[in-house]
N, C-alpha and C positions, 0 to 999 in steps of 0.2 A: 440447575441449568448450568452448563459449562459455557464459557465465553472464549472463542479462540481469536485472538488478534494477530493480524500480519500485515504486511506492507507489499507493494509491487508498483512496477512502472509498466509502459507499454512494451519496452525491450524486453524485460523478464517475463512477461506475459507471454511473448512470443516465442521464447526460450523454453517453455514447458510450465509456467504457473498454471496455466488454463488446466493442464492435464492433472497438475496436482490438486486443484480445485474439484475437479471432477472426482477425482479418487476421494477427497475428503467428503464430500456430499453422498458418496456411496457408502462409505465406512463410519463417518462420524456418527453418533446417536442423534436421533430425530430431534431430541430437544437441544440439542448443541446449537449455539449461536456463533455466526463467523463475521467478524469485522473486517474490512480490508479496507487499509488506507494506501491511498493511491496518487502518484504525481500526475497521472494522465487520465483521461475519459476512457472507461473501459466498457465493452460489452460483455456483462457478467450474466451467467444464465439466472432464469427467473427461479428463485428458490426463497421461501419465507425465512429461511435460516440465514441469508445472506444481507449485508448491510454493506455498502461501499461509501467511504468518506474521503472527501478531498484532503489530501495529506496538509497542504498548506494552509487551507481554510481552518482546518481543525487543531493544526499546532503552529500558532503564529510565532512561537519564540523559536522555532525551526529558522525560521527567516532570519530573525534577529542573529541567531547562532551563525548561520552560513555568511551573513554580511560581515559579522564580526573578525571571521577567521578565514575570508576569502584569499586574503595574500599570504597567509601564512603556508610556507612549502611544506610544513608536516601535515597539513589537512588535506587529504587525498579524496574525500567524497566530492569535490567540486567537480567531478566528471559530469554532474547531473546539470541540468538548466531547470532551475525552479521558476515557478510562476512569480512574478512580481504582482504586488497588489496595486 
């Protein structure tokens, strides 16, 4: 079995990730598993190959990293608003 791992948020979903996902479901092998890490709650299609995980719950070290570097001017990823626990 192949496991494909990706991530998205609501903004990217609205910009076309949903189309990507539909394409993957159409062309990926039936025994392929797709895990999606997301910052936001998304309405994903019903498919046994799909699993959605909350990014921040699943990756608590990410919040630690963001907090550590939030005042660093070279750290550009902070355009996001992450969920605080």
